[in-house]
N, C-alpha and C positions, 0 to 999 in steps of 0.2 A: 212569306208565310200566308199569302192570300189563299183563300179557299180552305184553310184549316183553322180550327178554333185556336185562338191565341189570347192568353191572358198574361200580362206583364205587370211588373211593379208600377211602371209609368202609366199604363192604361188604367189600371185599377185605381191609382191615386187621382188621376184626372176625373174619372167617373165619380168617385166619392166626393171630390171637391165641388164638382158641378151640382151634384144632388144636394149637397149641403147648402149651396147658394140658393137653389130652388126651394128647399125646405125653409130657409130663412125668410122667404117671401110668402110662406103659406102657414096655415093653421089647420085644425081638423075640418074646417068648413071649406077650405080652398085657399085661393090667393088673398092676401091681406089688403092689397091696394089696387088690385085689378079685377074687375068683374068679368067672368067668362061664362060661356054657355057651351054645352056639348054640341059639336058639329057633326062629324061622322065617325063611324067605327069601321075599321077594315080588318078582315081576317085573311091571313096569308100563312106562309111557312118560311122557315129559314133555310139555309143551304143544306142543313142536315135533315130536312123534312119535318122538323118540329113545329107545332102550331105557334103562331105569333099573332097577337092582337095589337092593333095600333089605334089609339084613341086621339082624336083631334078636338081641341077646345079653342073656340074663337073668342077674341076679346069683344066685349060689348062696346061698340064704337060710339054710342050716344054720350058716354061719359068722357070721351077723349078730347084732347086739345085739337085745334083746327088742323094742325099739320100731321096728326096721327091718322092715317088712312085705313090701315088694316093691321092685324096681328093675330098670331095663333101659337099654340103650344101643342107639341106632339109627344106622346108617351108610348113606348113599346113595352108590352107586357107578355110574359111567358111564364106559365105555371104559377100564376098568381103573384109574380114578382116583377119589379121594374128592371128592364134590361137595356133600355135606351131612352134618350131624351134629346129633343131639339125644339126649336121654335123660330119664329121670324117676326119681323115688324116692317111695315112699309110706311115711310114718312114722306112728306113733301107737300106741294101745292099743285093740284091738278090744273088750275087755271093758268099757272105760269109755266106749265110743262116740265116742272122739276119734281121727279119722284124717284126715290131710291129705296131699295130693300136690303136688309141685312139679316143674316141668320144668327141665332144664338149659337153658342158652342155646342156642336153635335157630339154626343158621347154615347158609347155603348159599354156594357159590362165586359164583354169579350169580343175581340175582333175575329174575323174569319167566318162568322155565321151569316153574314149578309144582312144583319139587322139595320145597320146604318144606311145601306143601299135602299132597303124597303122604306125607311122613313124619308129618305131623300126623294123617292118617287112621289110621295104624297106632298112633300114640301114643294117640289117642282110643279105639281098639278095645281096647288093653291096659288102659286105665283102666276101660272098661266091663266087661271080663272080671273085673276085681278087684271091682267093685261087685256084679256078679251072684253072685259067690262069697261075699263077706263082708258086703255091705250098703252103705248110703249113705256117701258121704264127700265132702269138699270138695277141689277142685283150685284152687290159688292160683298166679297168674302175676304176675310183676313187670314193670311198664312201665319196663324198663331204659333205653330211649332217652330217656325224659323227664328223668331225672336227669343222663344224659350230656350232653344238649343244654343243660340249665341250666348245667352246669359249663363247657362249651365256649363258650357265649355270652359269658362274661367272661374267656376266655383268648385268647392270641394264635394263633388258627387262622384259616384262610381262610374267607371267607363261603361259598364253594362247598362246603366240607366241612360246615358247619353246615346248609346247604340239603339236602345229601345225607342227613344225619341226620334232618332233618325229614321228608323223603320216606319214609325207612325206617320212621319212627314212624307215619306216616299209613297205610302198608300194614299194619303190625302192628295198629293200632287198627281197621282194617276187619275184621280177623279176630277179634282177642281183646278189643277194647275193649267198653265197655258198648253193648249193642244191635248188636254185631258179628256176623259170620256163625257164630262158634263157640259162641254162647250164654252168654257171660260177662257178669257184672254188676260194677259198681264195688264194691270192698271198702274201699279207702281211697285216698289221693292217689296212691300208687305201685303199687297192686295191684288185680287183678281176680280174681274167683272164679267157680266153676261147681260145682254139686252133681251128682254122679253117683248115680243111683238104679237099683235093680234093674229090669231089663227082661226081657221074655219071650224076646227073641231079640237077637242081636248085629247090628250094622250090616254090610251087605255092602260090601266094598271094591272089588270089580271088578278084583282083581289075581290073578295066578297065584301060588298059595302052595305052598311045599314046605319040607322040613326044612332048616335052616341047618347045613350040615356044615363051613363054612369056619372054620378055627382063628382065634381072635381075633388071634393073632400075625401073620396075613396082613394084617389091617387096620392093625396097628401099622406094618408095612412100607409100606403104601400111604400112610399119613399122612406118614411120613418122606420118601417119594419126592415127594409133592405139595409139601411145604415146601421140599425141596431144589430142585425144578424150577421153582417159582414164586416 
């Protein structure tokens, strides 16, 4: 179903669950326990040619623990509504040469529009910026659908739901699996990894870039509206 807009019971429920978790950490002013500031705003289009705005918020690092090195939140917005979310954090100790990055659960309201791919381009750029500044590090991603499918296979859920989960995992593996398009290799049964190294130049995104002036509280309100209306 790649290349075609696709909304399933599984995809919709995962998107709702993740937005609920994000909303639980927010109020009308923004995040409750994490101070963030607007980083950049990107303007692009989805696969259907519809306008897509992507907002990046960086964690304010002065308040962090010593091992917290960087972090950000990425929200995709279309027609005034949230259509995608992801984020990442980089932890470790630079002096000891141990640094690891992990991405939050990346979710989109509907697959097939290319929204997740556009968010990942920005995620990848931010990872590369960190590597260029501080040196090599490893990014680890969890094959979350694998364990979810294994649990659901032995529970009382519909066959259609399991099939939807399998399709979602196949799409994920095409991108992040060993030998996938994103350059990851197998770390262990449930994880894949990729090493970022210093480069002479950053990748070109092909997006219009400007300063993100939108208060994070505006995003909190959009999340609440999406959950209420859907």
